[in-house]
C-alpha positions in Angstrom: -6.4 -8.4 12.3 -9.4 -7.7 10.1 -12.4 -9.8 10.5 -15.9 -9.8 9.0 -19.1 -11.2 10.5 -21.3 -12.5 7.8 -24.8 -11.1 8.3 -28.0 -13.1 7.9 -29.1 -13.5 4.3 -25.9 -11.8 3.1 -24.2 -13.4 0.1 -20.7 -14.7 0.6 -19.4 -12.6 -2.3 -20.5 -9.4 -0.5 -18.9 -10.5 2.8 -15.7 -11.3 0.9 -15.8 -7.9 -0.8 -16.1 -6.2 2.6 -13.2 -8.3 4.0 -11.0 -7.3 1.0 -11.8 -3.6 1.5 -10.9 -3.9 5.2 -7.6 -5.6 4.4 -6.8 -2.9 1.8 -7.7 -0.2 4.3 -5.4 -1.7 6.9 -2.5 -2.0 4.3 -1.8 -5.6 5.3 -0.9 -6.8 1.8 1.6 -4.1 1.2 3.2 -4.8 4.6 3.4 -8.6 3.7 5.0 -7.8 0.4 7.5 -5.4 2.0 8.5 -8.1 4.5 8.6 -11.0 2.1 12.4 -10.8 1.7 15.1 -9.5 4.0 16.6 -6.2 2.9 19.9 -5.0 4.2 19.8 -1.7 5.9 21.9 -0.1 3.2 19.6 -1.3 0.4 16.6 -0.1 2.4 18.2 3.4 2.8 19.1 3.6 -0.9 15.5 2.7 -1.9 14.2 5.4 0.5 16.6 8.0 -1.0 15.6 7.0 -4.6 11.9 7.3 -3.7 12.5 10.8 -2.2 14.4 11.8 -5.3 11.6 10.5 -7.6 9.0 12.4 -5.6 11.1 15.6 -5.8 11.6 15.3 -9.6 7.9 14.6 -10.1 7.1 17.7 -8.0 9.6 19.9 -10.0 8.2 18.6 -13.3 4.7 19.5 -12.2 5.8 23.0 -11.2 7.5 23.6 -14.5 4.2 22.8 -16.4 2.5 25.7 -14.7 5.2 28.2 -15.6 
């Protein structure tokens, strides 16, 4: 769990900025969004396959540009 100790004479905004960076680095928000709703295993599997297909097509498209 991320936590930030506010230093002496440190503005609150700066401490909040450090906290937000730490949360982003730990990928907490993306994990919360992912777990917000229950996904059936089949739906999860289909999403994973679609993401892999999308990455592959993007990679092929990039390779064709250099030919």
